[in-house]
N, C-alpha and C positions, 0 to 999 in steps of 0.2 A: 560538532561534527565539526569536520572541513569546509571549505570553498567546492576543494577539489572534489570532493564526494558525496558534496547538494548538488555538482554540475553533474555528477558522473548522474545520479539519478533524474536530476530534473530532465538530464536531457533523453535518457528511456521515454519518459515517460510524454515524451514530444511528438510523440509517432501517432499518425490516430486511431492505429489498433492497440495497440500494446496501451494508450489509456482507457480503451475500449474493457478491454481486459485486466487491467489492472482496477477499475472497475465495482467490473462486474466481478473477480475475487472480493472487493469490499465488502462490493455485496451484502456475495456468501457469506462471511463470517470464516473463524479458526477451523471450521470443517471441508472450507475449501469444495475445490469443485474438478474430475476431471478432464482433462485435458480434451477429446472427444467432443463433450458439453461445455464448452467452452470455445470448443468448433461450431459448433452446429449453435446454439445461441445468439452466437454472432457472426455467422454464415458466415465464414473464414474457412479458407482447406484446409488441411491438415496440417501439410510440411507447411503454409504457413505461419497459421499459430503457433506449434510447432518452436518456431524458428524463432517469432516474439518472446513466449516462455524462457526458452533459454535466453534470453537480453535480461530479461524483468528478473533472474536467478540468480544470475551473471552478478549484475549490478547488488545482491540482494532485495530487494523493494516484496519481491517472492518465494514462496517457498513447495521443493516438491516433495513427493512423502508416495513411499510404493507399497501399495493392497493387489497383490494379483498379481494379476498383468493391468492395471491401470496405476498409473500418475496422478495424486489425485496434487493438488496447487494451493495455496492458501497464502492471503497476502503477513507478511511478515511485516504485525505494527509495533513492533518497538520500532521498526526502521523509518518505517509511516509518522508515528512519534514522532521522532530527534528531527526528519525530516520538516516537519510544521514548528517543532520548537526553535526549530534554526532559521527558518523563512518569517519568523516571529520577535527572533528573539531584540529588544531594546525599544519593538514599536513605538514612536511620535513619544522620543526622543524618554523612553522608557515609562509612559505613564503605560498603565492598564488604562486604555479610550476605548478596548472594542472584548466586549465581555467573550465572546471566543478565544480572543489571546487565552485571555486570564487561562482557560478551560486546557488549553495546551502548551501550555511553559514549559510544564515538565509530566514524563508521561506521566508519570506518578499523582499526578491531580489528572490524568487525563484516563487515567483507571479509576478512581477514588472518585471522579465526579463517574462512570458510565458502572461503578460497582453501588452505589446510592443509584442513581436512577434503578436500579433494578431492584433494589433492596423496600421501596418505595412502592 
């Protein structure tokens, strides 16, 4: 990931409403939530929610999918993984000083860790 790309992602998350939406979508998992439920759960006006969802989609943090007349939004976990790996790359002079840093070094490591936890 390039620095400019990471800066765009972090700037998108730098707004309180967008960060709240993103955290809600991370919690919801891959199936996502429809836009009206997001607005309701966060007590945001529909137009405001739409604006913020559009911004998060534009930078690639979330994806929308049409089902009937609803749009369901979900986190793009690969982008989240890349951003976390970028932020923690070469932490502490390349030493694995934080257990969580080791887990998110790469998308593969994070996914293997998640699959292992589900299997147990």
